[in-house]
C-alpha positions in Angstrom: 115.3 -157.1 201.7 117.7 -155.9 199.0 118.4 -151.9 199.0 117.7 -151.7 195.4 114.3 -153.1 195.8 113.5 -151.6 198.8 114.3 -148.1 197.1 112.0 -148.8 194.3 109.1 -150.1 196.3 109.2 -146.5 198.2 109.9 -144.0 195.2 108.8 -145.9 192.3 106.4 -143.8 190.3 105.7 -142.9 186.3 106.3 -139.3 186.9 109.7 -140.0 188.3 110.9 -142.4 185.8 109.9 -139.6 183.1 111.7 -137.2 184.4 114.8 -139.8 184.4 114.4 -140.0 180.9 114.4 -136.4 180.4 116.9 -135.9 182.9 119.6 -138.4 181.0 118.3 -138.2 177.7 119.3 -134.3 177.7 122.8 -135.2 179.2 123.7 -137.8 176.2 122.2 -135.4 173.5 124.6 -132.3 175.1 127.4 -134.8 174.9 126.6 -134.9 171.5 126.0 -131.5 170.7 128.7 -130.5 172.7 126.7 -127.8 174.3 123.9 -127.6 177.1 120.6 -128.8 176.7 118.6 -129.0 180.0 115.2 -131.1 179.9 113.6 -132.4 183.5 114.9 -132.0 187.0 117.6 -133.7 188.9 117.0 -137.3 189.7 119.0 -136.9 192.8 119.7 -133.7 194.8 122.2 -133.1 198.1 121.5 -131.2 201.0 124.4 -129.7 203.4 121.9 -129.9 206.7 125.3 -128.3 208.1 129.1 -127.6 207.6 129.8 -127.9 211.4 131.5 -131.1 212.5 133.1 -132.1 215.8 136.0 -133.9 214.2 138.8 -132.5 212.9 140.2 -134.7 209.9 143.4 -133.4 208.3 142.1 -133.9 204.8 138.5 -132.3 205.8 138.3 -128.2 204.7 135.5 -128.0 207.6 138.0 -130.5 210.1 141.0 -128.9 208.8 139.4 -125.4 209.4 140.3 -124.1 206.2 136.8 -124.0 204.6 136.0 -120.4 203.5 132.2 -120.5 204.0 131.2 -119.5 207.4 129.6 -122.0 209.8 126.1 -122.4 209.1 122.7 -124.6 209.8 120.6 -124.9 207.1 117.0 -123.3 207.4 114.2 -125.9 207.8 112.1 -123.8 205.7 114.8 -123.5 202.9 115.1 -127.1 203.2 111.2 -127.9 202.7 111.0 -125.5 199.9 113.6 -127.7 197.9 111.9 -130.6 198.7 108.7 -129.6 198.1 109.6 -128.6 194.3 111.4 -131.6 193.6 109.9 -134.5 195.4 107.4 -135.8 192.6 110.1 -135.9 190.0 113.4 -137.0 192.0 113.9 -140.0 193.6 116.6 -139.4 196.5 118.1 -136.7 198.8 121.3 -137.0 200.1 121.9 -135.6 203.4 125.0 -134.6 203.8 128.2 -132.5 202.5 131.1 -130.7 204.5 129.6 -131.4 207.9 127.9 -133.2 210.6 124.2 -133.7 209.6 123.3 -135.3 212.9 124.4 -132.0 214.6 121.6 -130.2 212.9 118.8 -129.9 215.7 116.0 -130.7 212.8 118.0 -133.4 211.0 115.1 -136.3 211.8 112.7 -133.9 210.6 114.3 -133.4 207.3 114.4 -137.0 207.0 110.7 -137.5 207.8 109.5 -134.8 205.8 111.4 -135.8 202.7 110.6 -139.3 203.2 106.9 -138.8 203.7 106.8 -137.5 200.1 108.1 -140.7 198.5 111.8 -139.7 198.3 114.6 -142.3 199.4 116.7 -140.3 202.1 120.4 -141.0 202.4 122.1 -140.2 205.0 126.0 -140.0 206.5 127.8 -139.6 209.6 131.0 -140.2 211.7 128.8 -141.9 214.1 129.0 -140.0 217.1 125.4 -139.2 217.6 123.6 -142.2 217.5 122.1 -141.9 220.8 118.5 -142.5 219.9 118.6 -145.7 217.7 114.8 -145.9 217.9 114.0 -142.6 216.8 116.4 -143.2 213.8 115.2 -146.0 212.9 111.6 -144.5 212.9 112.3 -141.6 210.8 112.4 -143.4 207.7 115.8 -142.6 206.7 116.5 -145.1 204.0 120.4 -145.3 204.0 122.8 -144.6 206.4 126.6 -144.4 205.7 128.7 -144.6 208.8 132.6 -143.5 208.5 134.5 -146.0 210.5 138.4 -145.4 209.0 140.0 -148.1 211.4 139.4 -151.2 212.8 141.3 -150.4 216.0 141.1 -147.1 218.5 144.9 -145.9 217.4 144.3 -146.4 213.5 140.6 -144.6 213.7 142.0 -141.3 215.9 144.9 -141.3 213.6 142.6 -139.7 211.0 139.4 -139.3 212.9 140.7 -137.0 215.1 138.9 -135.8 218.7 137.0 -139.1 217.6 136.2 -142.1 219.8 136.7 -145.0 218.3 134.8 -147.2 221.3 132.0 -144.7 221.1 131.2 -145.0 217.3 131.0 -149.2 217.8 128.7 -149.0 220.6 126.5 -146.6 218.8 126.5 -148.6 215.2 126.0 -151.7 217.3 123.3 -150.5 219.2 121.5 -149.1 216.0 121.6 -152.2 214.4 120.6 -154.1 217.6 117.3 -151.9 217.6 116.6 -152.3 214.0 116.2 -155.8 214.4 114.0 -155.5 217.4 111.9 -153.3 215.8 112.1 -155.8 212.7 112.3 -152.4 210.5 114.5 -153.4 207.0 115.8 -149.4 207.2 118.1 -147.5 207.5 120.0 -149.8 205.2 123.4 -149.2 207.1 126.6 -149.1 205.3 130.2 -149.0 207.5 132.4 -147.0 205.1 136.2 -147.6 205.4 138.5 -145.0 203.4 141.6 -146.9 202.4 144.9 -145.0 203.5 148.2 -145.5 203.8 148.4 -146.2 207.7 145.0 -148.0 207.5 145.3 -150.8 204.7 146.9 -153.4 206.8 143.1 -153.2 208.6 141.3 -154.5 205.8 140.6 -157.8 207.1 139.9 -156.2 210.4 137.3 -154.1 209.2 135.4 -156.5 207.3 135.5 -158.7 210.7 134.3 -155.3 212.7 131.5 -154.9 210.1 130.2 -158.3 210.5 130.8 -157.8 214.3 128.5 -154.9 214.3 126.3 -156.4 212.1 125.8 -153.9 209.5 124.3 -154.3 206.0 127.1 -153.3 203.8 130.8 -152.7 204.0 132.2 -150.0 201.9 135.8 -149.3 201.1 136.6 -146.4 199.3 139.4 -144.5 197.9 140.9 -141.4 199.9 140.8 -137.8 198.2 144.0 -135.8 198.5 144.5 -132.3 197.5 148.4 -131.8 197.2 151.5 -133.6 196.3 152.6 -133.3 199.7 149.7 -135.7 200.5 151.1 -138.5 198.5 153.5 -140.2 200.8 151.5 -139.6 203.8 148.1 -140.6 202.5 147.9 -142.6 199.5 148.2 -146.4 200.0 151.0 -148.5 198.6 148.8 -150.5 196.3 148.0 -148.5 192.7 144.6 -150.7 193.0 143.0 -148.8 196.0 143.4 -145.4 194.7 141.5 -143.0 192.9 144.8 -141.5 191.1 147.7 -142.2 189.4 151.1 -140.9 190.6 153.4 -139.8 187.8 157.0 -138.4 188.4 157.9 -136.2 185.3 161.5 -135.2 186.6 160.3 -132.0 188.8 159.0 -134.2 191.6 156.0 -136.6 191.8 152.3 -135.2 191.4 148.7 -136.9 191.1 145.9 -136.9 188.8 142.6 -139.1 188.2 143.5 -142.6 186.5 140.9 -142.1 184.0 141.9 -138.0 183.3 139.3 -135.5 182.4 137.0 -136.1 179.8 134.9 -132.9 179.0 131.7 -133.8 180.1 130.3 -134.2 183.9 126.7 -135.9 184.3 126.7 -134.2 187.9 125.3 -131.1 186.3 122.8 -132.8 185.2 121.8 -135.0 187.8 123.0 -133.9 191.5 123.0 -130.3 192.4 123.8 -129.4 195.9 121.8 -126.9 198.5 124.5 -125.7 200.8 123.8 -125.0 204.7 123.7 -121.2 203.5 120.9 -122.0 201.5 123.0 -121.6 198.1 122.7 -124.2 195.0 126.2 -125.3 194.2 127.0 -127.0 191.0 128.5 -129.9 193.0 129.9 -131.7 196.3 133.3 -131.0 194.9 132.6 -127.0 194.8 133.7 -126.9 198.4 133.5 -123.4 199.1 130.9 -122.3 196.7 132.6 -120.6 194.4 130.5 -121.7 191.6 127.3 -121.3 193.6 124.7 -120.6 191.0 122.1 -118.6 193.5 119.9 -118.7 196.7 117.5 -121.1 197.1 116.2 -118.3 199.9 115.7 -116.0 196.8 114.3 -117.8 194.2 113.0 -121.0 193.3 115.0 -124.1 191.8 113.7 -124.3 189.0 114.8 -120.6 187.8 118.2 -121.6 189.1 118.5 -125.1 187.0 118.4 -123.4 183.6 119.5 -120.2 184.5 122.1 -118.6 182.4 125.1 -118.7 184.8 124.2 -122.9 185.2 124.3 -123.3 181.5 127.4 -121.1 181.1 129.3 -123.6 183.6 127.9 -126.4 181.8 129.2 -125.1 178.7 132.5 -124.3 180.0 132.8 -128.1 180.8 132.3 -129.5 177.9 135.0 -127.0 176.5 137.4 -127.9 179.0 136.9 -129.5 182.2 140.3 -129.5 183.5 140.2 -125.7 183.7 138.8 -125.7 187.2 140.8 -127.4 190.0 137.6 -128.7 191.7 136.9 -130.5 188.4 140.7 -132.2 188.5 139.8 -133.5 191.9 136.7 -134.9 191.1 135.4 -138.7 190.9 133.5 -138.3 187.9 134.4 -141.2 185.7 136.2 -142.9 188.2 134.5 -145.7 190.4 135.2 -144.8 194.2 134.1 -147.3 196.1 134.3 -151.2 196.2 130.4 -152.3 195.6 131.5 -150.5 192.0 134.7 -152.9 192.0 136.6 -149.6 191.9 139.3 -150.9 194.9 139.2 -154.5 193.4 139.4 -156.1 196.8 137.7 -159.3 197.6 137.2 -159.5 201.1 136.7 -163.0 201.3 140.6 -163.6 200.2 143.3 -163.1 202.5 144.9 -159.7 202.1 147.8 -161.0 200.3 146.1 -162.4 197.8 144.0 -159.8 197.3 146.3 -156.8 197.0 149.4 -158.5 196.9 149.2 -159.2 193.2 151.1 -156.0 192.2 153.8 -156.7 194.4 152.4 -155.0 197.5 152.8 -157.1 200.9 151.8 -156.6 204.2 153.9 -153.5 206.1 156.3 -154.4 208.8 154.6 -153.5 212.7 157.4 -151.0 212.9 156.1 -149.6 209.6 152.7 -149.5 210.6 153.5 -147.6 213.8 155.9 -145.4 211.3 152.9 -144.7 209.3 150.4 -143.9 212.3 152.8 -141.2 213.5 153.4 -139.9 210.1 149.2 -139.3 209.7 149.0 -138.0 213.5 151.7 -135.2 212.7 150.1 -134.4 209.0 148.1 -131.1 208.7 147.6 -130.2 212.4 144.6 -128.3 213.0 146.0 -126.3 216.4 148.9 -124.9 213.9 147.4 -121.2 214.5 144.0 -119.3 213.9 142.0 -120.1 210.5 143.5 -117.2 208.8 146.9 -118.4 209.4 146.3 -121.8 208.4 145.1 -120.7 205.2 148.0 -118.3 204.5 150.3 -119.2 202.0 148.0 -122.3 201.1 145.4 -122.0 197.4 143.3 -124.1 195.7 140.3 -126.2 196.7 139.0 -124.9 199.9 142.6 -123.9 200.5 143.8 -127.5 201.2 146.5 -127.6 198.2 150.1 -126.0 199.5 150.4 -126.1 195.5 147.8 -126.5 192.7 146.3 -129.7 193.4 146.1 -132.4 191.0 147.5 -131.4 187.7 146.0 -131.7 184.4 146.9 -134.9 183.0 148.4 -134.0 179.6 151.3 -132.0 182.2 151.9 -135.6 183.9 152.4 -138.1 180.3 156.1 -137.4 180.1 156.9 -140.4 182.5 155.0 -143.7 183.2 152.5 -143.5 186.2 152.9 -145.4 189.3 
C-alpha cells in the first residue's frame, strides 16, 4: 500500500485534522501580521533518543566530535510524557537528531508507545544495528530511513567513517526479507543517499543497489556543509544537486542557500525538538540547543510552546531570519530530497543525460580517486582531543572555520555558480 495511505489509515482523526488547520492557520495569519500568533499544537515533533553515534562522519557535529552538548540518552519517562501530551493532536514523531537512535536501549519501546497511540513513527539509522529485523518489523515503526552514502565500500567509508558497508547492506537486505516474510507493509524503508562530490558518480549504482536490497524508496539528498573550505571537498560539481549557490565576491568563494532567507519559518509552528538532555529546542538545525526554550523534565510542553522566549524567537525570525547562523544553513524553503524534485535527477535515464545538461560530465577514474582521498583527509576526528578540535572554530556546533553560510545580501556582487 502507498506510504501516504498507510500514514492516513494509522493517524487520521478529526481532532488531528482540526489541530493541523489551527497550526497552519495561525502560521499563515502570523506571516500576514508579521508577528507570531500560535494556535494549536505541532502536527509533527522530533525526538532525539540519543546524541551518541558509532560513526565519525566529518560533516556531522557528533561524528566530528564538536557537538557542545554532553552525550545523553533520553529518559524514557520524559519521552512518554511528551508523547502522552501530544498524541491526540499530532500526527507524527520523528525519532532522530544528532545521534544513532538505535543505540538507545529502549528505542523499540519508544516506537511501540507512540505507535499504540496512533502516531506515525519515523526513524532514521546508519544501518549498523539492524540485527533483530523481526522485532523491528513488529514494533509498529511506520517509516525507516537508512543512510547509505555510497554504492561501494570505498566510497561509503570515505564519509561514513568507522562504518562497515557490507554489514549495512546485509542488514538492510535481511530487514526487507523479514518484512516480506511477515507480510508487513511497514516499516516503509527508504535508502537515503547524500549526494557529495566524491560519490555523485555513483547515482546509477545506488539506484541498482537500492533495487537489489528491495527497499521501498530511494531518497537522494543534498549535502549540508558548514564552511567555505567545504565547497571544494564536499559540494558536487552539478549545481542541480546542491542546496547552495556558490558566489565569488572578489574575496573568495562563499556559499548561501539557493532561495535566500525569507523572514519566516514554519518549523517554529510545526516541528519542535525534544533533545536527549530533555530540553525543547526550536528546531533540528539548532544543533547545540543554543535556543533551548525549556526542559520537559521540569514543566509541560504546552507551557514551553507558547512561552515568552519561544514567542520572542518567532518574532525575531520575522524581523530578520538571517541574523541567526543556524537559520542561514537551514532547509526551510529549500527542497532537499529527490522525492520533492529538488535534485532534478531522473534515475530512469543515463547519468550523463540526467545530470549533464548543465555541462557536468562524469569524472575520470583518476579524478574519482582524488576526490575520495580528499574526502578521507577532510576534518580528521583523530586530530587531538575534543577541545583542541574546537579551538579556533566558531559557528553552529563549532563546525565553521569561518562564519558559516553568508547572508545572501552579502553575496550579490557576483553571479552564483
